[in-house]
Structures are given as structure tokens and as C-alpha cells.
C-alpha positions in Angstrom: 69.8 79.9 83.4 66.8 77.8 82.2 64.8 75.2 84.0 64.7 71.9 82.2 61.8 69.5 82.4 62.0 66.3 80.4 59.0 64.5 79.0 58.6 61.0 77.5 57.9 62.5 74.1 60.9 64.8 74.0 62.4 67.6 76.0 61.1 70.9 77.5 62.5 74.0 79.1 61.3 77.2 80.5 63.2 80.3 79.6 64.1 83.1 82.0 61.3 85.2 80.6 58.8 82.4 81.4 58.1 80.9 78.0 57.7 77.1 77.9 59.4 75.4 75.0 58.6 71.8 74.2 60.4 69.7 71.7 59.0 66.4 70.5 58.2 64.3 67.4 55.4 63.0 65.3 55.7 59.7 63.6 53.1 58.7 61.1 52.9 55.4 59.3 51.2 56.5 56.1 52.0 54.6 52.9 55.6 55.6 53.6 56.7 56.4 57.2 56.8 60.2 57.9 58.6 61.7 60.9 58.6 65.3 62.0 60.3 67.1 64.9 57.8 69.4 66.7 58.6 72.6 68.5 56.0 74.4 70.7 56.7 77.8 72.1 54.3 78.7 74.8 52.9 82.2 75.3 54.8 85.0 77.0 53.9 86.1 80.6 50.9 88.0 79.4 49.5 85.0 77.5 50.3 86.1 74.0 52.6 84.8 71.2 52.2 81.0 71.1 53.7 79.1 68.2 53.9 75.5 67.0 56.2 74.2 64.3 56.6 70.9 62.5 60.1 70.4 61.0 61.6 67.7 58.8 64.7 66.0 60.3 66.9 68.1 58.1 65.2 71.4 59.0 65.5 70.5 62.7 69.2 69.8 62.3 69.7 73.1 60.5 67.8 74.9 63.2 69.9 73.2 65.9 73.1 74.3 64.2 71.9 77.9 63.9 71.0 78.0 67.5 74.4 76.5 68.6 76.3 79.0 66.4 74.4 82.0 67.9 74.9 80.7 71.4 78.6 80.2 70.8 79.0 83.8 69.5 77.4 85.1 72.7 79.1 82.8 75.1 82.5 82.6 73.5 82.8 85.2 70.8 83.3 82.4 68.3 81.4 81.4 65.2 80.8 77.6 64.9 81.6 76.4 61.4 78.7 74.9 59.5 78.8 71.1 59.8 81.1 71.2 62.8 79.7 69.5 66.0 
């Protein structure tokens, strides 16, 4: 089980192994509006291995589908079809 901690900018959770994962977004109003979904994975218990990603909306959606599919396999032994929600 994970602990969930919401934030005004997005969502966050702490995994069983102690890594903090924060999901948010960046919106820039350059000549054309630009939006990115951000993902920050905090360090492990020993303070190593931090990562930050900036994803396009399409990349974030693809990542979400991949995570759901893997979770379904482990939880239910089923593979979620691409595009199915």
C-alpha cells in the first residue's frame, strides 16, 4: 500500500520503499502556450537516485497506460488493451 499526499499543483505518493513521487504540471505562455506534465521521483532511503521528467501530454498518457497495464498484469493476470480505459 502507498501513502497518498495531494498538493495544489498535482498529486504525490510515497512508495513502500520510501521514495516520494510527485506529479505536477508546467504551463508556459510563450508565443504559443506550452504545457508539460512533470514527474519527480525522490531519492531512495540512502539519498541516491533522484530523477525529474517533463512529459508532453501524449507522453504522459502513454506512460499512464503502460503503468496501468503492468499493474493489471500483476494484480489480475490480465493485459490491458492499448487504448482501453
